[in-house]
C-alpha positions, 0 to 999 in steps of 0.5 A, spaced: 500 500 500 505 504 501 508 504 494 502 504 490 499 510 494 504 515 492 500 521 489 493 518 490 492 524 495 492 529 490 487 526 485 479 525 488 477 518 487 484 515 486 485 512 493 479 508 491 482 505 485 489 504 489 485 500 494 481 496 489 488 495 485 492 493 491 486 488 494 485 485 487 493 483 487 493 481 494 487 476 494 486 477 501 479 480 501 474 479 496 473 484 490 465 484 491 466 488 498 469 494 495 462 495 492 460 497 499 466 501 501 465 505 494 459 508 496 462 510 503 468 513 499 464 517 495 462 522 501 468 521 504 472 523 498 469 530 498 470 531 506 478 529 505 478 534 499 475 539 503 480 538 509 486 538 504 484 545 501 483 548 508 489 545 511 493 547 505 491 554 506 492 554 514 499 551 513 500 557 508 498 562 513 502 559 518 509 559 514 508 566 512 507 568 519 513 564 521 517 568 516 514 575 517 511 575 510 504 575 512 501 582 511 494 582 515 492 589 511 492 585 504 489 579 507 483 583 510 482 587 503 482 580 499 477 577 504 472 582 504 466 582 500 
C-alpha cells in the first residue's frame, strides 16, 4: 500500500482505485466488498478534499507568519466582500 499510494492524495477518487488495485493483487479480501466501501468513499472523498484545501491554506498562513511575510492589511482587503 505504501508504494502504490504515492500521489493518490492529490487526485479525488484515486485512493479508491489504489485500494481496489492493491486488494485485487493481494487476494486477501474479496473484490465484491469494495462495492460497499465505494459508496462510503464517495462522501468521504469530498470531506478529505475539503480538509486538504483548508489545511493547505492554514499551513500557508502559518509559514508566512513564521517568516514575517504575512501582511494582515492585504489579507483583510482580499477577504472582504
